[in-house]
N, C-alpha and C positions, 0 to 999 in steps of 0.2 A: 638824376635824384639826387639832393644836396648831401653833404656829409652828416649834417644834424638828422635827416630823415634817416638815412642807412643806421645812425647810431640807434634811433628809437624802434626801428623794427628788429634789429639784432636783439636790444635789450626784452622786447616784446617776446621774441623768440625762446629767450633764455630762462624768461619766467614761464611762460607755458611748459617748457622742458621741465623745470624743476617742479613744478605741479603735477606734471603727469608722473613723474618720478615718484612725487610722495604718494599719488592716487595707488599706483602699483603697489609700493611698499606696503600700504595701509589694506589692501586688499590681499597679499601674501600673508600679513599677519592675522588677519582676520580668519583665513583658508585654514592657517596652521591651527589658529586656537580652535576651529570647528573642529578639526581631526577627520580621522577617515569618512568617506561617504557610507552611508548606509544601504542595505539591499535586502531584499526580500528572500526568505528561504525556501527554495523549489520544494516540492512533494517528490520524494525519492523512495517512497515505499513500495514493494513490490517490483521495484526496477532491480537490474544486476549492477553489482558493485561497478562496473566499469562505466555505464550509463551515468551511475550517481555521482560518481568521480568528475566526470565531463561535465555535469549539471553546475555541481559545486564550484568548479574550476571559472566558469562563466561568470558565476557571482562572485569570485573572489574569495570563496569560502573554504575551508579546510576540514577534512575528515579525522575523526577519532574512532576506529574501529574496533567492535567486539565482536566475539565469535558465538554463536549458540547453535547446540544441536535442536532439531526438531523433529516431528512424528512423520515426517514426509521427504522423501530423498528429492520430489519434485521442485522443491522451493529452495534447493542447494543453490548459494551463492546470490540469492535475491534480498535485498534490504527489509528486514522485518520490522523495524522501529526506528526511530530518529528524533533526535532533542536536539535544538527547540523544533517545534511542530512548523508542517507548511504553513506559509503565510506569515510567519513572524517577521518583524523588523529589526534586524542587527546590524553590526558595525561590519563593514570588509575587514576580512582576516579572521572573523570569528571561527572556532572550531565547533563542528557539527558532528553530534557522536552518532555512529550509525551502527546497528545490532545486524549483523550480517549471519544469513543460516549457512550451516555446516552440513546441513541435511540430515539424515539419520545417523544415529550411533553406529548402527551396523547394519547391512544391507542383507546378509545371509545367516543363517544358522551356523554356529561354529563346530568343530569337533570335539566335544568333550570326554570321548571314551578315553579312560586310560587316566583321565583327571582325577582329582581328590574332591568329593562332593560338597564339604567344607569350604575350600577354597575356591569353588565355582560359585557357591551361594552368596561368599563375600564378594567376589569380583562383580557379579550382576547386580548387587545391592550398591554399588560403590558406582558401577557404571550408569545405572539409572536413578542415581540418587536427584538430581536435578530434574529430573523427566516426569510430567502430571502424570502420563501413563507408561509403564514399563513395556517395550517392545517383546520382552523376552522374560517369562516367569515360570518357576518351577512348580510343578503338580506335586503336593505333598499330602499324604505321606508316601515316600518312595515305595517303589518294590524293591524288595532283598532277595539273595542269593548267596549261598555259600558258594565259594570259588578260591581259586589259589591267590588270586589276586589281594593284596592288603585291604584290609577293612576300609569302607569308604570309598574306594575305586569305584567309577562309573564305568559300567559292562556295556550298556546298551543305551540308546537314546531314540526318541521318536518326537518330531521329524527328524529325519538324517541330516547330517553336516551338509552345508551346500544349499540349503532349503531357502528360496526366497523370502524376505520378511516384508510383507505389503502391509499387514495388519499385526497387532499384538498377538503373540503365539503362546501356548501353554507347553513347556517341553517336559517330557515324560521321560523318566530315568529309572534304570535298573542298576542297583548299588551292590558292591559285595560286602557281605559280611565278614568275609576273611574265610581261611580253610575252618571247613567243619572238623570238630574232636581235635583242635589244637592241644597238644600237651608242653608243658611246660615245668622247668625245675624250680623250684622255689628257692628263692637266694634267703642267705642267714641274716635274719633280722636281730634274733638273739644277743644281747650286749650292744647293741647300739643305741647312743643316745637318740632324745627324740628328734633332734634336727637331723642326725645322720639316718635314721630309720626314715624320715618322710622322704628325704632325697633318694634313697634305695627304691621306695615304694612307687616314686615317680617313672624308674626306668623299668619296672616289671609290670607282667600282664596278670595283675592279681585287683582282686576285690580286697577290701579290709575292714577293720573296726576295732577299736581299743577300749580295753577295759582298765581303768586307773584306778589303783588301791597305792596303801601306804607301802615304803622299802619294809624290808624283813630282815632280820640278821645282817649278813654282809653286804646285801644289795645295793646297789649304785641309785640315787634317786634319780630322776627322770630318765629312767634307761627302760630298756625293752628287757624283760627277764624271762620271758616264755612265749611261743608263738605255735600256733596250731592251724594247720597240719605242720609237720616239724619242717624244718630247714633240709634244702636237698630232697624233699619228696618230688616225685613226679606227678604232676595234677592237670587236670583241664585249666586252659586259658581262663583267667577272670573268677578262679575259686575264690570264695571268701577266706581270708585267713585272718584269725583271731589274734589280737596281739596285747598281752599283757605288760603295762607301762607303770613303773613307780612314779610316786607324787614327788613335787618337791620338797628337800627337807625345811626349806625356808622360803619366802618372798621377800623381797625387797619392799621398800616404802611405795606406795601406789602400784603395785604390781597384784595381778590376778592370775590363778592357773585354772583353766576350766577346758570342757571340751565343746567345741563351736560344732553343732549340730543343725543341718538343713536337708530336706527330702527334694532330689533331685529326679525328675521322671525319666523312668527307666529307656536306654535307648536301643536300636538294632545291634551297635557296637560301640565301644568305648570312645567318649568324646573327650576333648583336652579340657580338662577343667582344673583352674586355679583359685589359690585362696591366697590373698595378700592381705597383709597389717599395714594400714596408715598411721604412723605412730605420731604423738602430739608435737614431736620434735620437727614433724614434716617428712621423716625419714620414710620411705615405701620399702616393706621387707616382705619377699615371698616365703610363704609357708610351706606351700606344697604344689606342685603342679604334675599333674597325672592324668593317664586316659582312664576315663571313669565310665562305668557301663550304666550307674544311675543307682537310686535308693538312698538309703539315708546316709549323707556325707558326714562323717563325723572325725573331727581332728582336733586332738589336744593343743594348747597353747599356752605360753607365759607370755603376757602382755602388760603394760603400763593402762592403767586406768585412762579412759579417753582416747586409747586407741580406737581406730575403725578398721571392722575386717571386710572385705569386699570379695565376694564371690563371683566368678567368672567363669562362663563355658563358651569355648570357641571365642576369645576374647570378646564376650558380651556379657556386660555384668547384670547378673540377674539377683543380687540380694547384696544389701550391706547391713551391717550393725555396728552400735558402739559399743564398746568394753565399758561395763560399769563395775562399781565396789559390789554391789549387792543384784542377783539376778530378778528382774523383774517379773512377778506370776501374771 
């Protein structure tokens, strides 16, 4: 073969090689533009988490896992929901949200004997807050008995601790009223300011009401000047103590002084009752926090107009009202 022919052959090969390189470069470019390949989302509902992860891995998809309690222990570890749904076309590398069952919140009835009924009630409400049908509810009204255990202590329960929970259960409880005929010695409230008297009442096992009148003679305004029964008297727990309080000598601009009053259902034993004031400034002020048996809950206060009074029993708000310049009839 002549040199001229060889040269032409090499030139042709060079041109072909350059063209092939260009085709490959263009293909790579468009592949990069196109991005990751698409894939179909598999249906993993009802499958175990392990099975679901394996199927997603094959499709080059990645899980985002959320946990949820359910009403059955049989579905523990199974996929309840997925997003995107099965059959959706997505890019490889997409994250798939999976909701995985943790089964029932509890499998057996716990031992509530010795626990405070109010704490148990709050715990169960929080436990089943996101559940459509609570697995464990309390039968009310409770049965009460006098005992040496503190008031509110659970003495008996039915079903007993350890009972399996297959379906929703109603728990029956016997609750302590506290010792019968408990006697206490009344604290000295005479001579205390309204704020100090309310603080002392919060620590005592007494019922109370206030009589408000103008100060007389050398009496100090906004002070307890008399109590009945007398201080240091030995009386039954939750005895009603009547307190005479002198009114303020003057009020600041935009202030009011009056008695907050609200009827509270009588209880088998005293429940923690709290009265707070939310001031216009945003400050939250506690007026009284006291174990209260029930009845007309009356507490004097001196507050700026526009304050909001909030009454709560067992940390649950039952009433609120706004302080106004004139009482509304």
